[in-house]
N, C-alpha and C positions, 0 to 999 in steps of 0.2 A: 338634284339633292346635293347641296354643297357642303364641303367640310374644309377646315383650315388646318394647315401645318405651320408651326412656328419653328423656323430653322435658323441656323447660324447666319445665313445670308438674307434673312428677311421672312416675311409672312407670305405664304402661297395659298391661294384659295382654289380648290378643284371641284369638279363635278363627278360624284361617285357613279352616276348613271350614264355618263358619256365616256365610254371606254372603247377605243378603236385599236385595230391590229397594228403592230409595229414590226413588220417582217424583217426590216433591215437593222433593227436594234439600235436606232439612232437616238441621240439625246441622253439625258441623265435625270436624276431626281428633280432638278430644277424645272424640267419640261414635263414631268409626270411619267417618266419611263418606268414601267413595271418590269423589273429585271427577271422575276421568276415565272411570269405568265406570258411574256412576249407581246404585251400590248402597251398602250399609252392612255393615261387618264388625262382628260382635258383640263388645262390650266385656265382659270377664269381671270385671275388677277395675281400680280406679284407686288407686294407692298414693302417698303423699307421698315426696318426696326433695329434696335440695338443688337449687338452680337449675342447677348444672353437670351434675347427673344422671349422674356417672361411677361412683359407688361402689355397685355392685350385683353379685350373682353368684348362679348357680343351684348347687344341689348336683348331684352327678353323676347321681343318679337322678331329678332333677327334682321331688322331693317338698318341698323347701324353697327359698325365695327370701330372700336377705339383701339389705338395702338400707341405705345410709348415711343417717343423719338428723342433725340439728343436735346431738342429745343423745348420739349414738353409733351403734348399729346396731340395726335391727329385723329379726326373723326371721318369715317368714310361712309358713303351711301351705298349699301349693298344692293339696292334696287336699281342703281344707275351706274353699273359697271365699276363700282367701288371708287367712285371719284371723291376726292377730298372735299368736305363741306365746311369743316371748322378746324382751326388750330388753336390750342390753348397753351400759353407759355408757362413754363415752370415758374414757381414763385421764388424759391430760395436760390440765390446765385451760387456759382462755384467759386469758392474763395480758399486761399491758402492751400492749394493743391487738392482740396476736397472735391470729389466727384459726386454731386448731388443728383437732382432731377427726380422725375416721377418714376416710382417703382411698381405701383399697382393702381388699379382703378375699377370702379363699379358704377353701372347705370342704375338710376331709379327704375321702379317697375314699369312705368309708362314712358321712360327715356326723356322725361322733361329736365332731368338733372344728371350730372356726373360728379362722382366723388373721386378725387385723386389723392394718392398717398405718396408723399415724397420721403426721402431718407431723413430721419430725424437727426438734428444737430442742436447742441446747446445754444448756439448763436441764433438759430432759427427754430425755436421749439414748436411753432404752429406748422405742422407738416401735413395736415389733413385739410383739403380745400373742396368746397362745394361750388359747382359751376352751373349756371343756367344755360340750357341748350335750346330753348324755344322762346318765341316772342321777341319783344323789343330789346330785352336784356340778354339776348343770345351771346354767349361767350364771356359773360361778366361773372366775376367771382363774388358770391353772395355771403360766404361765411368761411371761417377757418377755426380749427381747433388742433389738439395735439394728441398724437399716439406716441408716447415716449418710448424710445429705445428701438423703434422699428427701423430696419435697414433695407430689406428687400425680401422678395419671395412671398409666400403665403401669409395672409393677414392673421394675426392672433385673435383679432376681433374687428368686426366692422363697426366703426364709431358712429356712423350715420346710416339709418335705414328708414323705410317707409312701410305703411300698410299697402296691400296689393293695389288698392285704388288710389294711392298717393294722397288720401285725405288727411293723414296724420304722419308726421315724421318723428323719429326717435334719435336722440343724441345721448351717448354714454358719457357722463361727466364723472371722473374719478373723485371719490369722496363725497359725492352728492347723490347720484343715482341716475335714473333715466329721465331725461327731459322730453316731454311730449309737446310738439308744436303743430301748427297747421302744416299741410303738406308742402306749401310753397315757402316754408321757413319765415312766415309772417311778413312776406314782402308787401302785403297790403297795409302794414303798419299796425295791425290789430294783434297785440301780444296776448294770445290766449293759451300760453304754455301751462302745462300741468307737470307734476313730478311724481314718479315712482321712487319713493324715498328709501331705496336700498343702497346705502352708502358704499358697500363693499362689492357691488355687482361687478363681475369680471367679463360676463358674456351674456348675450340675449338672442332669442329667436322669435320672429313674428309669425303668427299663424295665418292661414288663409281665412277668408271670411266664411263664417259658419252658415248653415242654412237659415238660422235665425237672424242673420245680419250682424253678429258679434265678431270682434276681433280680439285675440288674446296675445299676450307676450309672456314668454317664459324667461326667467332670470336666474343665472347661476351665481351664487355667493360662495367663494372658496372657504376652506377651513381657516379659522382664526382662533379666537377664544372659545368658539363653539364649532361643532362639526359643520361640514359643508351642507348646503341645502339648495333646492330649486323651488322657486315660487312662481305661480302663474297668476297673472293679473288680467282682468277685463279692462281694456283701455278706456271704456266709458266710465269706469269708476276705479281710478288708479290708487285710491287711498288705502285699500286693503286687498291682500291676495285672496283669490277664490280657492286656491289649493297650494299646499306646501308639502314638500318631500324632504325629510331629513336623511342625509346620506351617511353611510358608515364612516368611522374614523379613518383618517389617512387617505381619503379620496383626493386626488390631485386635480383632475379636470373632468369635465363631462361633455358629452355630445347630445344636443337636444334636437329631436326630429319630429315635426308636426305631420299629421296625416293630411290627405288632399283636401278635406273639408273643415279642418280646424277644430274637430271635436275631441281629439286626443293627441297627446305628446308622449314620445318615448324618451327616456332619460338614460343614457348609457354612461355610467360612472366608472372611472379608471383609477386604480391605486397601484403605485409602484411596489407595494408590499404584499407578499402572499404569506400569511402567517402559517398556512398549512404546510409550506415547504414543497408543494407539488409543482410549482411553475416558476421559471426565471422571469416571466413577463408580468408579474404582478397579478392583480385580481380585478375582475369586472363585475358590475352589478347593473341589471337592466330593470327599469321601472316603467310601468304603464300608468299614465295619469289622465283622467278625463278632464277636459278643459273647464267644465262648470264646477269642478271640485267635488262632485257627488261620489266619486269612486276613484281608487288607485290601488295598485298592487305591485309586488315585486315578482317579476317574471323569472329572472335568473339571479343566482348568487354565487358566492365563492365556491360552493360545492359542485356547481355545474360546470366549472372550467371556464376558459376564456370565451367571451362572445367575439367571434371572428368578424362578423358583419351583420348588419340589419338593413332591410329595405322595405319601406311602405309601398304598397301597390299605388300607382298613379291614378287609378280609377275606382278602386274598391276599398272599403274600410277593413283592410287586413294587412298583415306584414309577415315577412319571412326572416328567419334568423339562422345563422350558423353558429353553433355553440359547442364547446367541449374540445378536448384534446384530439388531435388527428388520429384516426378518421373521425371527423366531427359530425354531429347531428344537424340536419337541415330541417327546420320545423316551420310550420305554417300556423299563424295565430289570428284570432278574431280581434279586429281593432275596436269592437264595441266594449269588450271586457278584458282583453289581453289573454284570454284562455287559449290553450292549445287546440287547434282543429285537427291537425294530423302531422305525422313525421314523414317527410317526403323521402328521406334516405339517409344513409350514413357513408360519407366518403371524404377524401382529402381535398376539401374546398375551403376557401376563405373570402370569396368575393361574390356579390349579388348585384345583378343589373336587370331591371325590368325594361320591357319595351314600352313606348308611350301609351299603348292601349291596355296595358296590364294583362295581356294574353300570354306572351312569351317571357320567360325568365332565364337569363344566362347565369349559370352557377359555375364559377371558376376556381381553380387553385393556383394562385400566382405568387409572386415574391419568392419565398424559400421553397415553394412547392413546384412540381414539375410543369405546370401549365395546362393540366387537363381541364376541359371545358365542356359543359353539358347545356344544351338548349332544351328547356322544359316547357311544355304546353300546359299552362294552368287550367285552361278550360276543359281539357281532357285528362289531366293528371297523368301525363305520360312524357317520356323523354323523346324528343324528336331526333336528336343526333348527339353523339359524343365524339370529341376530337381533341387535339392538343394544339394550343397556341403558346409555344414556349417563350419564356422571357417577357411576357406581357407585363407592362407597367400600368398603362391606362387603357380602358375599354368602354364602349357605350353603343347602344342601339341607335340607328338613324331614325329620322322623323317618320319614315314609312313603316317602322317596326319590324323590318325584315332583313335589313343589312346591319352588320355588326362590325364595328371598327375596333381593332386591337393594335397597340403600338408599343415599341420599345424606345424609351426616351431618356435623355439626360436630365438631371444629373444622376438618376438612379442607375442607369447603364451608360457608361461613357464610350462604349463602342458597340458595334452591331446594331445601331439604331435602324428601325424599320417600321413600316406601317402595313398592316394586312387588313383586307376587307373580305368578310365572309358573309355567306347567306345564312339564314337561320337554320338551314338544313345541313350546315357544316361545310359547304363547298367553298373553296377559295375563289374569289372573284379576281383580285389582283393583289400583288405585294410590291411595295416600293422599298428598296434598300437605300439607306442614307449613309453612304460610304464616301470617304474622300477620294478625289481623283488620283492623288499620289499619297501613299502611306509613308509618312516620315518616320524617322527613328523614334523609338519610344521615349528616349531621354535626350536632353541637350544640356551642355554645360555653358552657362552664361557668364562664367567667371565667379559667380557667387555660389557655385555648387550645382549639382545635377538637378534638373527639373523634369518631372514626368509630363509627357504630352498626352493628350487624349484625342479620340476621333469623334467626339461629341458633335453631332450636326443637327439632331432633331430634339427639340425641347418640349413641345406640346402638340396636341392634335385635338380638335373638337368639331362637332357638327354645328352647322348654322341653325339656330333655333327657328321655329316656324311661327308665323303670326296666325291669328285667327282665320284670316282670309286664305293664306297658303296652306293651312292645315286641312282645308277642304279637299286638297288634291290627294290626300292619303286617307285610306279607309282601313278599318280593322277587319282583316280577312283571316279565316281559319287556315291552319297549316294544310299544305297540299298532301294528298295521300302518299304513303311511303312507296318506294320502288317495289316491284314484284319480288316476292321472296323474302322481304324484310318485314319483320313484325316489331312494332314499337312496344317498349316495355313500360308498364305502369310504374309510376314513381321515378326516383332517380336511381342510376346504377349504384350498386353497393361497392364498398371499398374493395372487396375481393374481385368483383367484375372489372372495376376500373384498373386494377393493378395488372390484370392479364396473367398469363401462365408464367411460372418461374422456371428457370433452368437449374437443375440439380447436379449436372455432370461437368460443370465448368472447372477448369484447373485453377488451383490457388494462385492468386497474384497479389502481392502486397499492395496496399493502397498507396497511391502516389508514384507507383512504378510505371515506367513506359508511357504509353499514350493515354493512360487513365489518370495522369497527374492532374490534380485540381478538382476531380469529381465530375459528375455528369453535367452540371450546369456549365462549367468551363468547357467541357467537351462539346456541348451543343453550340456554345459561342464560337469555338474554333472550327466547327463543322466536322469534327471527327466522329461525333455521335449523331446520327440522323434523328430529327424529331419525327413524331408520328406523321404518317402520310397526310398531306393536306386534304381536308374535306372527308376524313375517314368517317363513315357512318356508324350507327350504333350496331354493336355486335362484333366489330373488328377490334382486336386487342392492340393496345399500344406496345412499344418495344418491351421485351422481357427484362426483368431486373436481375442483377447479379446476386448470387447467394451470399448470405451473411457468413462472415468468418467465425472461426471457433471462439475467439475471444469475445466477439460481439454476442454470441449465443450465451456464453457463460455470464457475461455482464447482465444480459436480460434476465437470465435465471436468478442471479443474485438479487436484482432489483425486484423481481416478482416475489421471491421468498421474503425479502425485507418488507414489501408492501403487505404480504399476507400476515406476517407477524405483527405489523403495525395495526392492521385491521382487527386481528384477534385481540390485541391488547386494548384497542378502543372499544370493542364489544364487551370485553370484561369490565372495563371502567364504566361503561354505560350501564351494565347490569348492576354493578355496585351502587352507582348513583340512583338508579331506579329504585333499588331496595331502600336506600336511605330516604328517598322522597316519599316512598310508601309508608315507611315507619313514622316519618314526620307528620304525614297526613293523618295517620292513625292516632298519633298522640294528640293532634289538634281536635280530632273528632271525639276522643275520649274526654278531653277537657270540656268540650262544648256540651257533651252528654251530662257530665257532672253538674254544670251550671244549670242546664234545663231541669234536672231532677230537683235541685235546690229551689228553683222557681216553683215547681209543682208542690213541693212541701209547703212553701209559703202560701200557695193557694189553698191547700188543705187547712192551714191555720186560719185563713179568712173565713172558711165555712163555719168555724166554731163561733163566730160573732153573731149576735142577733141582727135581724134585718135592718133595724133602725140605727145600728151602729156602723153600717157599711157606708163608705163615702163613694162619690162617683168614680174616683180612681180605682177603688176596690172592685166596683161592679164591672168596670172595663177589663180588669185583670181576670175576673171570673168568666167573662164572656170569651176570653182567649184560651180557656182551658182545653177545649177540643183540639184546636190547632197545635197547642203545646204538646199534648199527648201523642198526636199524630207524628210530630217531628221527633219525639223521643223514640217512638216505635220504629221509625225509619232508620235512625242512627243505630239502634240495637240490632237491626237486621244486618247492617253493613259491618258492624264490629264483631270479631270472634268472641265466643263465650269464654269467660275465664274458667 
């Protein structure tokens, strides 16, 4: 079971299941030396890459690996010892001291094509290139377009995409919309292009093929003269959307996520503005939209707090969300209607990762949180293990669904880079530390002023995807029974349980004094504060927290008092508004009652006419007398007697 690490010295491919003892402690991270567990992980291949090591990607079946090089792109056959099979030259030359070249790349779903993204330059505006990888035209550039302003790193939008079966391709054309062509970009000369005429489309996502054989595409149109919106189109009929969701004002961007069978899409909208004043991080809104347009609903809004993360199950029509201020709620929802199934727990978490079979779910608290991690068994609704993986930046389950990779990478963390491999039971399999052989001075003076150096060595890590054939080697197995004396708890551990016991007798120490300078995160990085024991099982508490200082307690009390006063004022205003609304409704009903009584008087006047004087219109009015009297009686019951 192979995984890749992109380092400063190139790409290294290793086998996570081939770990051997290393009693002499020889080697280093180049050779797979695991510093903390005293063993060595087998290195399968070492491939060159630029020093930043960003530009690489796997094909969806894991049979090909593409990596950026100074000359362009090299493709390797993962089934044949990673031997090079194709080299594609960069298109724009380096001129005038400008360092161009390929910065990112993506395979088509069936790896018949490769899309490369070069650094944009006004002299060479076409920086997105489509290459053929199969057949007689292998290695030939088929098409070029522009992604203006792109320099490097993550793509703001994928300009060219395909349906999962590569029967249809999509190209985003600014000011025009989405152009739909045949999957081979009309190489056969048959121009059968269609257009989704959303001129302001900024991003799009393609669904999986539904059980009915349909494929949908969701398009995001940012706010302009109108509020932002998301529209869903059936690609068989791109002239008109099947569903539209209009988003609140001031929404900046969205994340669109399709479920595994293309029947529903989640739209997570983000705004930098929080008009309630409760958050520095803006506001999030989550919408569930059925792909056929027959139903949609808002799951979370500004009153629910920040949506920390969302993850669709890879095998079932359900999704999990983490929402609210910390400790946040972890909730499970039905993908058929978006409704809440259950609340799994409440704890300091912000990351969700399913295993490939949808059985185990990793629920972590990373970034600004301490790194606590729970492995949850969806099938039994219980937590298998809780542990701590400090300073984790990226993480993912392996293809077997039982090994879990967690790593600390640059540029998020420019020192202390490491990769840890855990079992789903929380046990550490191995850990590789990416540290320089010689630690140089933190600063150097080049004559133009001091420059800070970093110890960044690890830039990315990822599992090799599995093809349909290789996936047969892995099966969905239930969790092993717990060790004797350990009882697994239903749901996720609560915030109180995760925090562990607190110490109340510690002496006062000013923050920033002595060895505590920089806080607990910096202390963990320096090794002065130990992380939780590797592989700690459920029931073992993490390290205790230091007590809050007096000024912090007073601050919290002031904030709580202010919040209570604000809530009381809001309730008072709500009561006044409700009374006004009731009075307004009563006035409206009185007015209506008066009008109905006038109509009744007119009917009584009609009765004074002889039968031969009545018109058809008069007779129709007289026939409605019973309904009119019933409506008057109903209104008189509701209104207070004068």
